[in-house]
C-alpha positions as CSV (number, residue, x, y, z in Angstrom):
1,M,-0.5,-12.9,20.2
2,K,3.2,-12.7,19.4
3,L,4.0,-9.5,21.2
4,K,7.7,-9.9,22.0
5,P,9.2,-9.0,18.6
6,Y,7.2,-5.8,18.5
7,L,7.7,-4.8,22.1
8,G,11.4,-5.0,21.6
9,L,11.2,-2.6,18.7
10,L,9.5,0.0,20.8
11,A,12.6,0.4,22.9
12,L,14.7,1.4,19.9
13,P,13.7,5.1,19.9
14,L,15.0,5.4,23.5
15,A,18.3,3.8,22.5
16,I,18.9,6.2,19.6
17,S,17.3,9.3,20.8
18,T,20.7,10.8,21.7
19,A,21.9,10.4,18.1
20,Y,19.0,12.4,16.5
21,A,21.4,14.8,14.8
22,A,25.1,14.9,14.9
23,D,27.8,16.8,13.1
24,I,30.9,14.7,12.6
25,P,34.1,16.9,12.4
26,D,35.1,17.2,8.7
27,G,32.3,14.9,7.8
28,P,28.6,14.8,7.0
29,T,25.7,15.9,9.1
30,I,23.8,12.8,10.1
31,T,20.1,13.0,11.1
32,I,18.1,10.0,12.5
33,S,14.3,9.9,12.7
34,G,11.7,7.3,13.0
35,F,8.1,6.3,13.3
36,G,5.9,3.5,14.4
37,T,2.5,2.2,15.3
38,A,1.6,-0.2,18.1
39,A,-1.9,-1.6,17.4
40,L,-4.4,-4.3,18.4
41,T,-6.9,-5.4,15.7
42,R,-9.7,-8.0,15.8
43,A,-12.5,-9.1,13.5
44,S,-16.0,-10.5,14.1
45,T,-15.5,-13.8,12.1
46,D,-13.4,-16.9,12.3
47,D,-14.2,-17.9,8.7
48,A,-11.7,-15.5,7.2
49,E,-8.8,-13.2,8.3
50,F,-8.7,-9.4,7.9
51,A,-5.3,-8.3,6.6
52,R,-3.6,-5.4,4.8
53,V,-2.3,-5.8,1.3
54,A,0.3,-8.5,0.8
55,Q,0.0,-9.9,4.3
56,L,-0.1,-13.7,4.4
57,G,-2.3,-13.8,7.4
58,G,-4.4,-11.5,9.4
59,V,-6.7,-11.5,12.5
60,K,-10.0,-13.2,13.3
61,T,-11.9,-13.0,16.6
62,S,-8.7,-13.1,18.6
63,A,-7.0,-9.7,18.7
64,G,-3.5,-9.5,17.1
65,T,-0.8,-6.9,16.7
66,G,0.4,-7.9,13.2
67,V,-2.1,-6.2,10.9
68,D,-1.5,-2.5,11.8
69,S,1.7,-2.5,13.7
70,N,5.1,-1.4,12.3
71,F,8.3,0.4,13.1
72,G,10.6,2.4,10.8
73,I,13.9,4.2,11.2
74,Q,15.5,6.6,8.8
75,A,19.0,8.0,8.6
76,T,20.1,10.9,6.3
77,A,23.7,11.9,5.8
78,K,24.1,15.4,4.3
79,M,27.5,15.5,2.6
80,N,27.3,19.1,1.4
81,D,24.9,21.6,-0.1
82,W,24.1,19.4,-3.1
83,L,24.5,15.8,-2.0
84,S,22.9,13.6,0.7
85,F,22.2,9.9,1.3
86,T,19.1,8.5,2.9
87,A,18.2,5.0,4.1
88,Q,15.0,3.8,5.7
89,G,14.4,0.4,7.4
90,L,11.0,-0.9,8.1
91,V,9.8,-3.7,10.3
92,R,6.3,-5.1,9.8
93,K,4.3,-8.2,8.8
94,H,4.5,-8.3,5.0
95,V,4.4,-11.3,2.7
96,T,5.1,-13.8,5.6
97,D,3.1,-14.1,8.8
98,E,6.0,-13.0,11.0
99,F,7.5,-9.6,11.7
100,G,10.5,-9.0,9.4
101,G,12.8,-6.2,8.4
102,E,13.2,-4.7,4.9
103,L,15.1,-1.9,3.3
104,A,12.3,0.5,2.2
105,W,14.5,3.4,0.9
106,A,18.2,3.7,0.1
107,F,19.0,6.6,-2.3
108,A,21.4,9.4,-3.0
109,K,19.8,12.8,-3.6
110,F,21.4,15.5,-5.8
111,K,20.3,19.1,-5.6
112,V,20.6,20.2,-9.2
113,T,19.0,23.6,-8.6
114,D,16.9,25.2,-5.9
115,N,13.8,23.8,-7.6
116,L,15.1,20.4,-9.0
117,N,16.3,17.3,-7.1
118,V,17.4,14.0,-8.6
119,R,17.4,10.8,-6.6
120,V,19.1,7.5,-7.5
121,G,18.6,4.2,-5.7
122,R,15.5,2.8,-4.0
123,M,12.7,5.3,-3.5
124,G,9.1,5.2,-2.6
125,L,7.0,4.9,-5.8
126,P,4.2,7.5,-6.1
127,V,1.4,5.1,-6.6
128,Y,-1.1,6.7,-4.3
129,M,-1.8,10.1,-2.8
130,I,-0.1,9.2,0.5
131,S,2.7,6.9,-1.0
132,D,5.4,9.1,0.6
133,Y,4.1,8.4,4.1
134,L,2.0,5.3,3.5
135,N,3.6,3.5,6.5
136,V,3.7,6.5,8.8
137,G,0.4,6.2,10.8
138,Y,0.9,9.5,12.6
139,A,0.8,11.4,9.2
140,S,-2.8,10.2,8.5
141,T,-6.1,11.0,10.1
142,Y,-7.4,7.4,9.8
143,L,-5.9,4.4,11.5
144,R,-5.2,2.7,8.2
145,P,-5.6,3.6,4.5
146,P,-8.9,2.2,3.1
147,V,-8.1,-1.4,2.0
148,E,-10.4,-1.1,-1.0
149,M,-8.2,1.5,-2.6
150,Y,-4.8,0.6,-1.2
151,S,-4.9,-3.1,-2.1
152,Q,-4.9,-2.4,-5.9
153,V,-1.1,-2.1,-6.4
154,N,1.2,-4.2,-4.4
155,L,4.2,-2.0,-5.1
156,E,5.7,0.5,-2.8
157,N,9.2,1.3,-4.1
158,V,11.3,1.4,-7.2
159,D,15.0,0.8,-7.9
160,G,16.0,3.4,-10.3
161,V,15.9,7.2,-10.6
162,D,13.4,10.0,-10.1
163,A,13.4,13.7,-10.6
164,I,11.3,16.2,-8.5
165,Y,10.7,19.7,-9.7
166,Q,8.8,22.3,-7.8
167,S,7.5,25.6,-9.1
168,S,5.3,28.4,-7.7
169,F,2.9,30.7,-9.4
170,G,0.8,33.1,-7.3
171,E,-0.4,31.4,-4.2
172,S,-0.1,27.9,-5.8
173,T,2.8,25.4,-5.8
174,L,3.1,22.6,-8.3
175,T,5.4,19.6,-7.6
176,T,6.1,17.3,-10.5
177,Q,7.8,13.9,-10.0
178,V,8.8,11.5,-12.7
179,A,10.3,8.1,-11.9
180,A,11.8,5.2,-13.8
181,G,13.2,1.8,-12.8
182,Q,12.2,-1.7,-11.8
183,S,11.1,-3.6,-8.7
184,E,10.0,-6.9,-7.4
185,T,7.9,-8.3,-4.5
186,K,7.2,-11.7,-3.0
187,G,3.7,-13.1,-2.5
188,N,1.9,-15.7,-0.5
189,G,4.7,-16.6,1.9
190,N,7.4,-16.2,-0.7
191,S,5.8,-18.8,-2.9
192,Y,6.2,-16.6,-6.0
193,T,7.9,-13.5,-7.2
194,A,6.2,-10.6,-8.9
195,K,8.6,-8.7,-11.2
196,F,8.0,-5.2,-12.5
197,K,10.1,-4.0,-15.4
198,S,10.2,-0.7,-17.3
199,I,8.4,1.2,-14.5
200,A,7.5,4.7,-15.5
201,G,5.7,7.0,-13.1
202,L,4.3,10.5,-13.1
203,N,3.1,12.3,-9.9
204,M,1.8,15.9,-9.9
205,V,0.7,17.7,-6.8
206,L,-0.9,21.2,-6.9
207,E,-1.3,23.0,-3.6
208,N,-3.2,26.2,-2.9
209,G,-4.0,27.2,0.6
210,P,-6.2,24.4,2.2
211,F,-6.5,22.5,-1.1
212,T,-4.3,19.8,-2.5
213,V,-5.0,18.1,-5.8
214,R,-2.9,15.1,-6.9
215,F,-2.7,13.2,-10.2
216,G,-0.7,10.0,-10.6
217,H,0.0,7.5,-13.3
218,I,2.1,4.3,-13.2
219,Y,3.1,2.1,-16.2
220,T,5.0,-1.2,-15.9
221,K,5.5,-4.6,-17.5
222,F,4.5,-7.2,-15.0
223,S,5.6,-10.9,-14.7
224,V,4.9,-13.8,-12.4
225,D,6.8,-16.8,-13.8
226,D,7.0,-19.1,-10.8
227,S,3.5,-19.3,-9.4
228,P,2.6,-23.0,-9.0
229,S,-1.2,-22.4,-9.2
230,L,-1.0,-20.1,-12.2
231,N,1.4,-22.4,-14.1
232,A,-0.7,-25.4,-13.4
233,V,-3.8,-23.8,-14.9
234,V,-2.0,-22.3,-17.9
235,G,-0.2,-25.7,-18.5
236,G,-3.5,-27.6,-18.3
237,L,-5.2,-25.3,-20.8
238,N,-2.4,-25.6,-23.2
239,Q,-2.4,-29.4,-22.9
240,F,-6.1,-29.6,-23.9
241,G,-5.8,-27.1,-26.7
242,F,-7.2,-23.9,-25.1
243,T,-4.2,-21.9,-26.2
244,S,-5.8,-18.5,-26.5
245,Q,-7.3,-18.8,-23.0
246,A,-4.0,-19.9,-21.6
247,N,-2.2,-16.9,-23.2
248,S,-4.8,-14.6,-21.7
249,L,-4.0,-15.8,-18.2
250,K,-0.2,-15.8,-18.5
251,L,1.7,-13.1,-16.5
252,H,4.8,-12.5,-18.5
253,D,5.8,-8.9,-19.6
254,N,2.1,-7.9,-19.6
255,K,1.5,-4.2,-19.7
256,A,-0.3,-2.8,-16.6
257,T,-1.2,0.8,-15.5
258,F,-2.7,2.5,-12.5
259,T,-4.1,6.0,-12.7
260,S,-5.4,7.9,-9.8
261,L,-6.8,11.3,-8.9
262,G,-7.0,12.7,-5.3
263,L,-8.1,15.7,-3.3
264,T,-7.5,16.9,0.2
265,V,-9.1,19.8,2.0
266,D,-7.8,21.0,5.4
267,W,-9.8,24.2,6.0
268,K,-10.2,25.5,9.5
269,N,-11.4,22.4,11.4
270,I,-12.8,20.6,8.4
271,L,-10.9,17.7,6.9
272,V,-11.8,16.0,3.6
273,Q,-9.7,13.4,1.7
274,T,-10.8,11.5,-1.4
275,E,-9.1,9.4,-4.0
276,Y,-10.1,7.5,-7.2
277,G,-8.1,4.9,-9.0
278,K,-8.3,2.6,-12.1
279,R,-6.1,-0.4,-12.7
280,K,-5.8,-1.8,-16.2
281,S,-3.9,-4.9,-17.3
282,E,-3.3,-7.0,-20.4
283,S,-3.7,-10.2,-18.4
284,V,-6.9,-11.7,-17.2
285,S,-5.0,-12.9,-14.1
286,L,-4.5,-9.3,-13.1
287,P,-8.1,-8.0,-13.4
288,D,-9.1,-4.4,-14.2
289,T,-10.5,-2.5,-11.2
290,S,-12.0,0.8,-10.1
291,S,-11.6,1.9,-6.5
292,W,-12.3,5.0,-4.5
293,Y,-12.8,6.3,-1.0
294,T,-13.8,9.5,0.8
295,M,-13.0,10.6,4.3
296,F,-14.7,13.4,6.3
297,G,-13.3,14.6,9.6
298,Y,-13.7,17.5,12.0
299,R,-11.2,18.7,14.7
300,F,-12.4,19.5,18.2
301,G,-9.2,20.7,19.8
302,K,-7.0,17.6,20.1
303,F,-9.8,15.2,19.1
304,T,-10.7,14.4,15.4
305,P,-13.6,12.1,14.8
306,Y,-13.9,10.9,11.2
307,F,-15.9,8.8,8.8
308,T,-14.6,6.9,5.7
309,H,-16.4,5.1,2.9
310,G,-14.5,2.9,0.5
311,S,-15.4,0.8,-2.5
312,V,-13.7,-1.4,-5.1
313,K,-15.2,-3.3,-8.0
314,Q,-13.8,-5.4,-10.9
315,D,-14.2,-4.0,-14.4
316,S,-13.1,-7.0,-16.4
317,P,-15.1,-10.3,-16.7
318,R,-14.8,-12.7,-13.8
319,T,-14.9,-15.8,-16.0
320,V,-12.8,-17.0,-18.9
321,A,-14.9,-17.3,-22.1
322,G,-14.9,-20.5,-24.2
323,L,-14.1,-23.1,-21.5
324,P,-16.4,-26.1,-20.7
325,T,-18.5,-25.8,-17.6
326,T,-19.3,-29.5,-17.3
327,G,-17.4,-32.7,-17.8
328,P,-13.9,-33.8,-16.9
329,L,-12.4,-30.3,-17.6
330,A,-14.8,-28.4,-15.3
331,G,-12.2,-28.4,-12.6
332,L,-9.7,-26.7,-14.9
333,T,-12.3,-24.1,-15.9
334,A,-13.0,-23.4,-12.2
335,G,-9.2,-22.8,-11.7
336,A,-9.1,-20.4,-14.7
337,N,-12.2,-18.5,-13.4
338,A,-10.7,-18.3,-10.0
339,L,-7.7,-16.5,-11.5
340,A,-10.0,-14.2,-13.5
341,S,-11.9,-13.2,-10.4
342,L,-9.0,-12.4,-8.1
343,A,-9.9,-8.7,-7.7
344,P,-12.0,-8.0,-4.6
345,I,-15.5,-6.6,-4.8
346,Q,-16.2,-4.8,-1.6
347,T,-17.5,-1.7,0.2
348,S,-16.7,-0.5,3.7
349,N,-17.8,2.2,6.2
350,S,-15.5,3.2,9.0
351,I,-15.8,5.5,11.9
352,G,-13.0,6.5,14.2
353,I,-11.5,9.1,16.4
354,R,-7.9,10.5,16.7
355,W,-6.6,12.0,19.9
356,D,-3.4,13.9,19.7
357,F,-2.4,13.4,23.3
358,N,1.2,14.4,22.6
359,K,3.0,16.6,20.2
360,S,4.6,13.5,18.5
361,A,2.1,10.8,19.3
362,D,-1.6,10.0,18.9
363,L,-4.2,7.4,19.9
364,K,-6.7,6.2,17.4
365,I,-9.7,3.9,17.7
366,Q,-11.5,2.8,14.5
367,F,-14.5,0.6,13.7
368,D,-14.9,-0.8,10.2
369,R,-17.9,-2.6,8.7
370,L,-16.7,-4.4,5.5
371,S,-19.1,-5.9,3.0
372,P,-17.4,-8.3,0.5
373,E,-19.5,-9.4,-2.5
374,N,-19.1,-12.3,-4.9
375,G,-16.2,-13.7,-3.0
376,A,-13.9,-13.0,0.0
377,G,-13.2,-9.3,-0.9
378,T,-9.9,-8.2,0.7
379,F,-10.1,-11.0,3.3
380,V,-7.5,-13.8,3.2
381,N,-7.6,-17.5,4.1
382,A,-11.4,-17.6,3.7
383,K,-13.4,-20.8,4.3
384,P,-16.1,-21.8,1.9
385,T,-18.7,-20.8,4.5
386,F,-17.4,-17.2,4.7
387,Q,-19.7,-14.4,4.0
388,G,-20.0,-10.8,5.1
389,P,-20.5,-8.2,6.4
390,V,-17.6,-8.3,8.9
391,N,-16.9,-5.9,11.7
392,V,-13.3,-4.9,12.5
393,V,-12.2,-2.9,15.4
394,A,-8.7,-1.6,16.2
395,A,-6.9,0.7,18.6
396,A,-3.4,2.1,17.8
397,I,-0.8,4.5,19.2
398,D,1.2,6.2,16.4
399,F,4.5,8.0,17.2
400,V,7.3,9.8,15.5
401,F,10.7,11.0,16.7
């Protein structure tokens, strides 16, 4: 296990704790805050690796820190009553198999009215119900978001503009967010770049007492022009006259959407959280999916045991029609079908417990049983002999400051 990079990060909160909030004479008010998770995770197989979305590698039977550990720090400079600047840095294992830093947020916020704020720069994109605090483990009951749901869109932020309007009626509050811009992410050890153009997002959250209902919709044009494996298959199909099949696999300015609906209930000691999402795409290489999860929890003082069930399935065909299954082109067909079946089919059941041993820190222990079907599911670097179910166990300390 490569512990040194992460252990060094854990010392940072102590170094900056004295600078939590400072008023600079004749200048802005600067606030510094942060969050992190220190975790150990292991799986019950050596035939594949358990990982979160967009991680190049994960863990097998030897425990590792990389899957669920991270550290983030955020600074906000309030210039006056209507203008502030926020930046957030995040360290985690993402895209590569080493801990690395990234600029998660960097935006200016303009307070137009008491109910309307406009932000310009890099912001979190409201893809999921917990997108605003997706990487803040302390903010969630479970140790990690269910991978079946939260692996469907590999996009966490947008470079552009958004507007957030909040209104109240009776005992209810409605927050509406619209976002527009563009983004890009790397994949498979920086071997290709996924580009998202013309992003448009809508996020609506209705709160009433212990109930929160959330609706979200994201639209984009999606391109991957530099993937060696994708280009090899598309080029081979064009070479042998399968033009329509090649065009169906290409990823260039293809329209894609993700629509989700979520509900949370926090009533007395009862916790319920559920979310359902559908991904649709014009390209066979980005298959259509349906995913959902439900979590139930109950607080006993500082302890919260919980249970989560998650599921994801592919809605579009997992083969490319009209290609030969035998003969010299069978290998090319296999490559095309592999692209058409990239979406995982998997269910999981998780049990865990959260212990709030400190006002700003918790300890979580979680056991997952994941059952991939017709492939490797959400696992990475799978051997041909791999098959589920697989057990995953993790322990984590979340903290905020």
